C-alpha positions in Angstrom: -0.3 5.3 -13.3 -2.3 3.0 -15.5 -5.6 2.1 -13.7 -4.6 -1.8 -14.0 -1.4 -1.3 -12.5 -2.9 0.5 -9.4 -4.8 -2.2 -9.2 -2.3 -4.7 -9.4 0.3 -2.8 -6.8 -3.3 -2.8 -4.4 -3.9 -6.0 -5.1 0.2 -7.2 -4.2 0.1 -4.8 -1.2 -3.1 -7.2 -0.5 -1.8 -9.8 -0.7 1.3 -8.9 1.5 -0.6 -7.4 4.3 -2.3 -10.5 4.7 -2.6 -13.5 7.2 -0.8 -16.4 5.3 2.3 -13.8 4.1 2.4 -13.1 8.2 1.7 -16.9 9.3 4.6 -18.2 6.7 6.6 -15.6 6.8 7.2 -16.3 10.8 7.5 -20.3 10.4 10.2 -19.2 8.1 12.0 -17.0 9.6 12.0 -19.7 13.2 12.8 -22.8 10.1 16.0 -20.3 9.4 17.1 -19.5 13.2 16.8 -23.4 13.6 19.1 -23.8 10.8 21.5 -20.9 12.2 21.6 -22.9 15.2 21.8 -25.8 14.5 25.0 -25.5 12.3 26.5 -23.8 15.0 26.0 -26.3 17.6 27.3 -29.1 15.0 30.8 -27.2 14.3 30.9 -26.8 18.5 30.6 -30.4 18.7 32.8 -31.5 15.8 34.8 -28.8 15.7 35.0 -26.3 18.9 38.3 -24.3 18.1 37.0 -23.6 14.0 40.7 -25.6 13.0 39.7 -26.3 9.7 42.5 -28.5 9.4 40.6 -32.5 8.9 39.0 -32.9 5.8 36.9 -36.3 7.3 36.0 -34.5 9.8 34.5 -31.8 7.1 33.3 -33.9 5.4 31.8 -35.5 8.3 30.4 -32.1 8.9 29.0 -31.4 5.5 26.7 -34.5 5.7 25.3 -33.8 8.6 24.5 -29.8 8.3 23.1 -31.2 4.6 21.1 -33.8 5.9 19.0 -31.3 9.0 18.6 -28.9 6.5 16.9 -31.8 4.2 14.6 -32.8 6.8 13.7 -29.7 8.0 12.7 -28.6 4.3 11.1 -31.8 3.5 8.7 -31.9 7.3 8.5 -27.9 6.4 6.7 -28.8 3.0 5.0 -31.7 4.6 3.7 -29.9 6.6 2.3 -26.6 4.7 1.5 -28.6 1.9 3.5 -28.4 -1.3 5.8 -30.3 -3.1 9.4 -30.3 -3.9 9.9 -30.9 -8.1 13.2 -32.3 -9.3 11.9 -33.1 -12.7 14.0 -32.8 -15.6 13.3 -29.5 -17.6 10.8 -29.7 -20.1 12.5 -28.9 -23.6 11.1 -25.3 -23.3 12.3 -24.4 -20.4 16.1 -25.4 -21.6 16.5 -22.2 -22.9 15.7 -20.1 -20.4 17.7 -23.0 -17.9 21.0 -21.9 -20.3 19.7 -17.8 -19.8 20.0 -18.3 -16.3 23.3 -20.6 -16.2 25.3 -18.0 -18.4 23.6 -14.8 -16.8 25.1 -16.2 -13.2 28.1 -16.8 -14.5 28.0 -13.3 -15.8 27.2 -12.4 -12.2 30.3 -14.1 -11.0 32.4 -11.7 -12.4 30.7 -9.1 -10.6 33.1 -9.0 -6.9 35.8 -9.5 -8.1 36.2 -6.6 -10.9 38.1 -4.5 -8.1 40.0 -7.3 -6.6 41.2 -8.2 -10.6 42.2 -4.4 -11.0 43.9 -4.2 -7.0 45.9 -7.6 -8.4 46.6 -7.6 -11.8 44.4 -10.4 -12.3 44.5 -11.1 -16.3 42.5 -13.3 -18.7 46.1 -15.8 -18.9 45.6 -16.1 -14.9 42.4 -17.5 -15.3 42.9 -19.7 -18.5 46.5 -21.2 -16.3 43.5 -21.1 -13.9 41.3 -23.2 -16.2 43.6 -25.1 -17.6 44.9 -27.0 -13.5 41.1 -28.4 -12.9 43.0 -29.9 -10.0 44.8 -26.8 -8.2 40.8 -25.0 -8.3 39.1 -28.2 -7.3 40.6 -29.9 -4.6 38.7 -32.8 -2.5 37.9 -29.8 0.1 36.6 -27.9 -2.3 34.3 -30.1 -4.3 32.7 -31.3 0.1 32.6 -27.6 0.4 30.6 -27.3 -2.9 28.9 -30.1 -2.4 27.0 -28.5 0.8 26.3 -24.9 -0.8 24.9 -25.7 -4.0 22.2 -28.2 -2.9 21.9 -25.9 0.8 21.1 -23.7 -1.3 18.2 -24.8 -3.2 17.4 -26.3 0.0 17.0 -23.1 2.1 15.9 -20.5 -0.7 13.6 -22.3 -3.5 12.7 -25.4 -0.9 11.6 -22.8 2.2 11.9 -19.4 1.5 10.2 -19.4 -2.7 7.9 -22.3 -1.8 6.5 -21.2 1.5 6.0 -18.0 0.0 4.4 -19.6 -3.8 2.1 -21.1 -1.1 1.2 -17.6 1.0 1.2 -15.9 -2.4 -1.2 -18.7 -4.4 -1.2 -17.1 -8.0 0.9 -14.0 -7.5 4.0 -15.4 -9.1 5.8 -12.7 -9.3 5.6 -11.3 -6.4 6.5 -14.7 -5.1 9.8 -13.7 -6.9 10.4 -10.7 -5.9 9.6 -11.0 -2.2 12.2 -14.4 -2.4 14.8 -12.5 -4.1 14.6 -9.6 -1.6 14.2 -11.7 1.7 17.4 -14.4 0.0 19.4 -10.9 -0.4 18.6 -10.3 3.2 19.8 -13.4 4.2 22.7 -14.1 2.1 24.1 -10.8 2.8 27.8 -11.7 4.7 28.7 -10.7 7.9 32.6 -10.1 6.8 33.1 -10.0 2.7 34.6 -13.1 1.8 35.8 -14.0 -2.4 35.0 -17.7 -4.0 35.3 -19.0 -0.5 31.9 -21.5 0.5 33.5 -22.6 4.0 30.2 -22.1 6.3 28.2 -23.8 3.4 25.7 -22.2 2.1 24.8 -18.2 2.7 23.1 -18.1 5.4 23.0 -15.0 8.3 20.5 -14.8 10.7 22.1 -14.7 14.2 22.7 -11.4 16.5 21.0 -8.3 15.3 20.3 -9.4 11.7 17.7 -12.4 13.1 16.4 -9.8 15.5 15.7 -7.8 12.6 13.6 -10.8 10.8 11.7 -11.0 14.2 10.8 -7.5 14.3 9.3 -7.4 10.6 8.1 -10.5 11.2 5.9 -8.8 14.0 5.0 -5.6 12.4 3.8 -7.7 9.6 1.4 -9.4 12.2 0.7 -5.6 13.6 -0.6 -4.6 9.9 -2.2 -7.7 9.3 -4.4 -7.7 12.3 -5.1 -4.2 11.9 -6.3 -4.5 8.2 -8.7 -7.6 8.9 -9.9 -5.1 12.4 -10.2 -1.8 12.2 -12.2 -0.3 9.1 -10.5 3.0 8.9 -7.7 4.0 6.4 -6.1 6.6 8.8 -5.1 3.7 11.1 -4.3 1.0 8.6 -1.5 3.5 7.5 -0.2 4.5 10.4 -0.3 0.7 11.1 2.1 -0.2 8.6 4.7 2.6 9.8 6.6 -0.2 12.1 6.3 -2.7 8.4 8.8 0.5 7.0 10.6 1.1 9.9 12.2 -2.7 10.6 12.4 -3.0 6.6 15.1 0.6 6.7 16.7 -1.3 10.0 17.0 -4.1 7.9 18.7 -2.0 4.7 20.8 -0.4 7.8 21.9 -3.6 8.5 22.7 -4.9 5.2 24.5 -1.6 4.8 26.7 -1.6 7.4 27.8 -5.2 6.9 29.1 -4.4 3.1 31.1 -2.1 4.6 32.5 -1.3 1.6 32.3 -0.1 -2.5 33.4 -3.9 -2.2 30.7 -5.6 0.4 28.5 -4.2 -1.6 29.3 -5.9 -4.6 29.1 -8.8 -3.1 26.1 -8.0 -0.8 24.0 -7.1 -4.5 25.8 -10.2 -6.6 24.4 -12.8 -3.9 20.7 -10.9 -4.3 20.9 -11.2 -8.0 22.4 -14.7 -8.0 19.4 -15.8 -5.6 16.9 -13.7 -8.2 18.1 -15.6 -11.0 17.4 -19.0 -9.7 14.4 -18.2 -8.3 12.6 -16.6 -11.9 14.6 -20.2 -13.3 12.6 -22.2 -10.7 9.5 -20.7 -11.4 9.9 -21.1 -14.8 10.6 -24.7 -15.1 9.3 -25.7 -11.7 12.0 -27.8 -10.9 14.6 -27.4 -8.0 17.2 -28.9 -10.6 17.3 -25.9 -12.0 17.9 -23.3 -8.9 20.8 -26.0 -8.4 22.4 -25.6 -11.5 22.5 -21.6 -11.2 24.7 -22.3 -7.5 26.5 -24.8 -8.8 27.4 -23.0 -12.2 28.3 -19.6 -9.4 30.6 -21.8 -7.9 32.5 -22.8 -10.1 33.4 -19.7 -11.7 33.5 -18.2 -8.2 36.4 -20.9 -7.6 38.0 -20.5 -10.4 37.9 -16.7 -10.3 39.2 -17.0 -6.4 42.2 -19.2 -7.8 43.3 -16.7 -10.4 42.8 -13.8 -8.5 45.1 -15.5 -5.6 47.4 -16.2 -8.2 47.8 -12.8 -9.7 48.4 -11.6 -6.4 50.9 -13.5 -5.3 53.1 -13.5 -8.6 51.6 -16.7 -10.0 
């Protein structure tokens, strides 16, 4: 390993084990648990039996959830003193935006690869589905996507990436990397779904998933305190062991949720899409760009989902 790379890695580790990181991650986990609780409360109030059969109710539910996310995101950004830019990308950034959108469209194919082989889905099914957009983008689907796209932008780039930017200062690559990994953990589904965004943005932070996230933040806090108060490298290394243990638990929780190769493809795809959106946001500095990424993924996934159903049922 070159001296410059070793220095860069030490700097990144020092940033990760800094007090601002522990504070921001703790606040972010608390916020996202709050979002999960708020969403559950709205669902329980509007649709206690989870029938999901009324379009007007779905619209009200989506509006309330999105409004809550917007208030939390704007409030946290204001409190922490960072902006939420929504400007149109500059001319120089449009190629990178186009590349991100194209890459996302390809990523959307990944979780359907096994399903397509099992159902015999072919190009003809996809073409016939595209030729009938009304069969794909029903009113209910459009309502769900209108919650999914801005919800993903608010949670993963307004809150997560915005907070990490604030904590990491000028370490932009580190911000993108941690956003991708943390986002992949949060977005990993508890049950494998294909092309469905019924619950809005991907966020599974409840039960064991939330407990492990809290344990990680607490372990990070211990490591930070050890770094600040003790001048002994052996104790520093010992204090990092709980952090590594929490990371191992996080991997285990996600692996158990994935359960199969198809589930693993869904988990990897979601993390990759969040990563692409994070890179694009970092490059263009506009929340419109990750919005384009998630919209692309949602549209392509919806088309593939309907095409796969058509193939499975002989359409």
